[in-house]
C-alpha positions in Angstrom: 17.6 -16.7 16.4 19.5 -16.6 19.7 23.1 -15.4 20.0 24.5 -19.0 19.9 22.6 -19.8 16.7 23.7 -16.6 15.0 27.3 -17.2 16.1 27.3 -20.8 14.8 25.7 -19.7 11.5 28.4 -17.0 11.1 31.2 -19.6 11.6 29.9 -22.1 8.9 31.5 -21.8 5.5 31.2 -24.0 2.4 34.0 -23.4 -0.1 34.4 -24.8 -3.6 37.9 -26.3 -3.5 38.1 -26.7 -7.2 41.8 -27.7 -7.1 40.8 -30.9 -5.2 37.4 -31.3 -6.9 35.3 -31.0 -3.8 33.3 -28.7 -1.6 34.8 -28.2 1.9 32.6 -27.6 5.0 34.3 -25.5 7.7 32.8 -24.9 11.1 34.7 -22.5 13.3 37.7 -22.7 11.0 37.9 -26.5 11.2 37.4 -28.6 8.0 34.7 -31.1 9.1 33.3 -32.4 5.8 33.8 -32.7 2.1 31.6 -33.4 -0.9 33.7 -34.7 -3.8 32.7 -34.0 -7.4 33.8 -34.7 -10.9 33.3 -32.3 -13.8 32.4 -33.6 -17.3 34.9 -31.7 -19.5 33.3 -28.5 -20.7 29.8 -29.8 -20.0 27.9 -28.1 -17.3 27.1 -31.4 -15.6 28.8 -32.3 -12.4 28.8 -35.7 -10.7 28.5 -35.5 -6.9 30.6 -38.5 -6.0 30.7 -38.8 -2.2 29.9 -36.9 1.0 32.0 -37.3 4.2 31.7 -35.7 7.6 34.3 -36.3 10.3 33.2 -38.7 13.0 33.1 -36.0 15.7 30.5 -34.1 13.7 28.5 -37.1 12.4 24.8 -37.5 12.9 24.2 -33.8 13.6 22.9 -32.7 10.2 26.2 -31.4 8.8 26.2 -33.6 5.7 22.8 -32.0 4.8 24.2 -28.5 5.3 27.1 -29.4 3.0 24.9 -30.9 0.3 22.4 -28.0 0.4 25.3 -25.5 0.0 26.7 -27.5 -2.9 23.3 -27.7 -4.6 22.8 -24.0 -4.2 26.2 -23.4 -5.7 25.3 -25.7 -8.6 22.1 -23.8 -9.2 24.0 -20.4 -9.1 26.5 -21.7 -11.7 23.9 -23.3 -14.0 25.2 -26.8 -13.4 23.2 -29.9 -13.7 24.2 -32.7 -11.3 24.6 -36.4 -11.5 23.9 -37.7 -7.9 26.3 -40.7 -7.7 26.6 -40.3 -3.9 23.8 -42.2 -2.1 23.6 -39.5 0.6 23.0 -36.9 -2.1 20.3 -39.2 -3.7 18.5 -39.5 -0.3 18.8 -35.7 0.2 17.2 -35.0 -3.2 14.4 -37.4 -2.4 13.7 -35.5 0.9 14.2 -32.1 -0.8 12.4 -32.1 -4.1 13.0 -28.3 -4.6 16.4 -29.4 -6.0 15.3 -32.1 -8.4 15.3 -29.7 -11.3 19.2 -29.7 -11.0 19.4 -33.5 -11.8 20.7 -34.1 -15.3 18.3 -36.0 -17.5 19.2 -39.6 -18.2 
């Protein structure tokens, strides 16, 4: 990894903003994307509702970075997910290693 790549990786943060029911994606301190979610009461299932990246950062793979981070957090917390968001649905189709997180019908 070159210096630019390592600097960029160090400046990327995904934060669970539980108060607003979303994951926030920060790059260099700027909020550039969100993945909204809805918890199902005390149940460990979480609906991933929508994924949005600001226009300036669109079409550069940032939505995928955000979804991957949110899925890794879901795995760490023992959540099962309901992929309502069509982007999350497509991401799961391309990344089957996360399919075990999808809540059964």
